[in-house]
N, C-alpha and C positions, 0 to 999 in steps of 0.2 A: 486746783482741786484740793479741798480740805482733807485733812488726815482722817480716815474712816475710824481709826481707833479713838481719836479725840471726840469725834461725833458720837460714837457709841457711848462714851463716858457721859457726854452731855445729855443724851437721851435717857440713859439709865438714871442719872441724877434727877432729871425732871420727873421720871416715873416714881422714883423713891420718895418724892415729897408727898405722894398720895393726895395732892391738892389740886391736880389738874390745871387747866388753863385759867380757871377762875382764881386759883391760888396765885398764879403769876400776876394776874391783873390786880388782885388785892395787895400784892407786895409793892405796888406802885410803879411798875415798869412803864417806861415811855418808849422804849425801843424793843423791837421784837427779837428774842433770841434767835440765833441763826438756824437752829434746828427746824424752825417754822418757815424759813425762807424758801419760796418756790423759785426765785430767780437765780439761786445758786445751784439749781438742778436742771438737767436736760430731760426731765420726766415728760413723757407725752401726756400724762394726766393733767398737767398744768399748762404746759406750753403747746397746747393744740392750736391749730390755725382756724378753728371754726369761727365764723362770723356770728353776729347776734341779730336776731330778727327785728328787735325793737318792739314797741307796744302794739303794733298793728296785728301781730299774730298771737293768738291765745290758745292755750290748751282747752280742749272741748269741755263744756260744762253739761252734765247730764242730770236731768230732773227724774229721780227714781219714782216719783208719783205722778208724773205728767204723761199724758198721751196713752195710746194703746200698748199692750204687751209687745206686740210685733214691732212697733216703732221704737220702743225702749231697747229691745234686743238688737235691732238694726243699729242704733246709736252706739251701743256697747261694742258690737262687732267692728264697726268702722273705727272707733277710737282704739280698740285693742290691736287692730291691724295696721293702722297708719301712725298712731302716736305712741301706743303702749302706756299712755297716761290719760286720765280724765278726772275732772273734779265732779263731785256729786253734791247735789242739794236735795232736800226732802228725803234724807237717807235714814231717818229714824233715830239718830242719836241726838237727844235734846241739847240745845245750845248751852244750857246751864251745866250739863254733865261734861261737855267738851271744855268749857271755860274752866270748870273746877279742876279738870285734869291738867290743863296748861298751868294753872296757878300752883297746883301741887308740885309739878316738876320744878317750877321756878323756886318755890319755897325750899325744896330739898337741896337744890344746887347752891342756894344761898345760905345754907346752914354753915356754922363754923367748921373749918376744915377738920378740927379734932373730932367733931361729931360724925363726919362722913368717912373718916379714914379707916374705921373698922370694917367698912363694906368694900374698901378698895381692893380689887383683885384682878388677876388675869386668868384665874382658874375657870375654864369654860363650863365646868360641871356645876358651878354654883348657880342656884335658881334665881338669886338676887345678887347683882354685882354692880359696883360703881367703878368706873374707869375713865381714863382719857385716851381716846383713840383705840378702837378695837384691834387694829393692826399697827402696832408700834414698831416700825422697821427703821433702824438707824440709817439705812441707805436711802430712805425716802423722806420728804418733808413731813413733819408732824402737823396734823390738822388742828385748827383752832376750835376744839369741840370737846365737851365732857358729856358722859352718858351714865345713866343708871338703867340697867336692863332687868327685865322680869321674864323668866322662862315658865310658860304654862305647859308643862309636859302633858300631852293628851287633854289639854284644857284645864289642868289643875295646878294650883300653886298654894302652898301653906301661907296664908295671909299674915300669920304672926311673924314671918320673916321680912315682911314689907315695912319700911320705916313708917312710923305712925303719922308723919306729916303728909303722906300720900296714900295711906291705906284705903280710906273710904273712897276717895276719888278714883283710885285705880279699880277697885271692885265694881263701882257703878259704871265706869267707862267700858270695861272689858265685857260686862254683861251685854250692853248694847252693841258693842263691836262684833261680838261673835254672832249675834243675830244678823247684823249687816253682812258679815262674811258669808253666811248661809244663803242670803238673798243673792249676793254677787256670784256665788258658786252656781246657783241655778241659772242666772242670766248668762254667764260665760258658757255654761254647758249648752244652752239653747243657741247661743251665738255661733257655736261650732256645728250646729245642726244635730245635736245629740239630745238624748232624754235629759230632763232638767236635773235629775239626781246623778248624772254620770260622774261628775267630779267628786261629789260627796262619797260615792261608792269607792273611789280610788283612795280615800282617807289621806289625801295629799295636803289638807289644810287644817289638820286637827290639833296641832301644837303651836299656838301663837308665841312669838317672842316680841315683847314690847320694849323698844329702844327709846328711852326718854332723853332727848338731847338738849343741851344747853350751849349756846354759842354766845359768849359774852362779848361786849364791845371790844374791838381790837384796836390797839394804838396805831398800827400800821397795816390796815386791811389789804392794801395793794401788794403787800409782800407775801401773803399767805392765802390759805383757802379754808373754808369752814368744813367742807367734806369734799374730798377729791373725786374726780370723775369715776363713776362705777355703775354697774347694773346690780340688781338685787338677786342673790343666789337662793331665792325661795320660790314659792309658787305664786303668791299674791302678797302685795303690800298695801295696807291702808294707812294713810298718813294724815295726822292732825297737825296743822301748823298755825302759828299766831299771825299777827298782822305785819310783822317786820319785813318779810320777803327775803329773797336771796336764792331760792330754789330755782334751778334752771334745768331744762331737759333738752337733749339733743334730738332735733327733728329736721329731717332733710338736710343733714350736715351743717345745721346752724343751731345755735343756742336760743331757746325760747324761755322767757320767764314764766314761772308758774305763779302768777300774781294771786295773793290771798283773796279769797272770796268769803265774806263773813258767813260763818255757819257751815261752810262747805268742808267736805273731806276729800282727800285725793286717793284714787286707786291707781296702782301701776302693776303691770304684768311683770312677774319674776322670770328668771332664767329658766326655771323648770317648766313653766307653762309654755315658753317658747319651744323648749325641747319636745314636750309631748304633743304640741300642735304642729310640729315639723316646720317651724318658722312662720306659721299662719298668724299667730299673735306674737307681738314683738316686745322683748324685754330691752328697754332702751337705757342708754347711759344718762346720768344726771349728776349734778353737783350742787353744792351750797357755797355761796360766796361769803367771805368774812365781811364784817360791816363795822362802822364806827358810830352807829346810832346810840342814842342816850341809854337805851336799855338792851337786854339780851334778846336773842332770837330763841324761841322755845318750840320744840316739836315732839311728837310722839309717833314713831314709825312702828307699825305692827306687822311683823313678817309672819306669814302663815306657812307652816312647815308640816311634813307628814307626821302621822302618829308615831309614837316611839317604836312600835313594832316595824312599821313600814320604812322607817329611816334607814335601817340596816339590812332588812331582809327582802325588800321589794325592789326590783329593777324597773325604773320608769323609762319608757321608750315611746317613740311616736305612736299616737293613736291610729289604729288601722283605718278608721273612718276618715282620717285626714290624709290618707295616702292614695295615690293613683299610679298608673304606669308612667304618667308624665311627671309625677311628684313622688319619687321613691323616698324611703327614709333617709334623712340626713344624719341622724344621730344614732349611736349605739345605746342599748339599755344601760342605765347607770343607777346605782343605789344613791339615795340622797346623801347619805353620810359620806360617800366617796366624793360626790360632787362638792360638798361643803368643805371637806378636807383639802381638796385641790384649790378651791377658791380662797380659803384662808391662807394657804401656803404661799400663794402668789400675791396676796394682799391687794390693796387699792392701787394698782399700777396703771390704771387708765384703759385696760383691755378687759374684754369679757372672758369668762372661763369656758363659755360654750364651745368655741372652736376645738378645744382640747378633746372633746367628746364626740367629734364628728367621725363618721365612718370613713 
């Protein structure tokens, strides 16, 4: 067992470079530093025993403009109940806008490290922040991933704070994404048998956080992970990914690839939707593999969170319409800020934060 104090020094030294994993790659490394090694750890998040489905099992693909409203709601319900994940086509976000967003993320992360260093921070309150690994815990393997994040509190962000290389692409993309979120909010409400504006009235998805991730080619991908196994501690996530692949979702105790579909976006249920639906809709674990492809993997994960007021003042609890005598409440009411605080404190350790809030 390696000395934890030495490991802490190595993690701190990595963080203090403010250059992330892209900086390591640019330095010419051919061997992965041991802080990234997953085989030196007994973490369940890496060394799980789940098998892999192979290419014959695919995450559902839902056409948001195809068929009747009733059929669309049925498909959303089935996907949310059985997978917690689904890909979307004909979602209203133009391909040119999505491609421009991916290119902008790539351009930012490939700027000189001196240009990016001024944005590097671990201060959660910063509306625009660049960092490597949201949860940098010396006791756990460091993930092979860098991120620039944008906090839209109640839907607002001062665009002058956004690096110029991605300012226009970000503004265009988020405009369309908020419209898509509103559409999904209605469909999910109807899939629960509720009025279409039910989730909107809860103000549970009014503050998006866009996490723009960069996974550079890894010299030894079998020794590490791009993003460790986790579920999302939000209400809803909408993900844009490029064509590289590597995202996997846990389904029926096996890993399934979320293979890229050109022009598609991915939606997945967050922990808080599972809580308020009393486990009817599932927030499932997923991970991203490291890769040795010629170029980086780029993605933009938009986490939809409650309004600033409701983050700290409103206790979210199982919806009464989801409860019966045979299906009593599983979870106690919890403020989103408390849920997020607990989730962040435990980090990406391969387990969900939800059981902590069970009655």
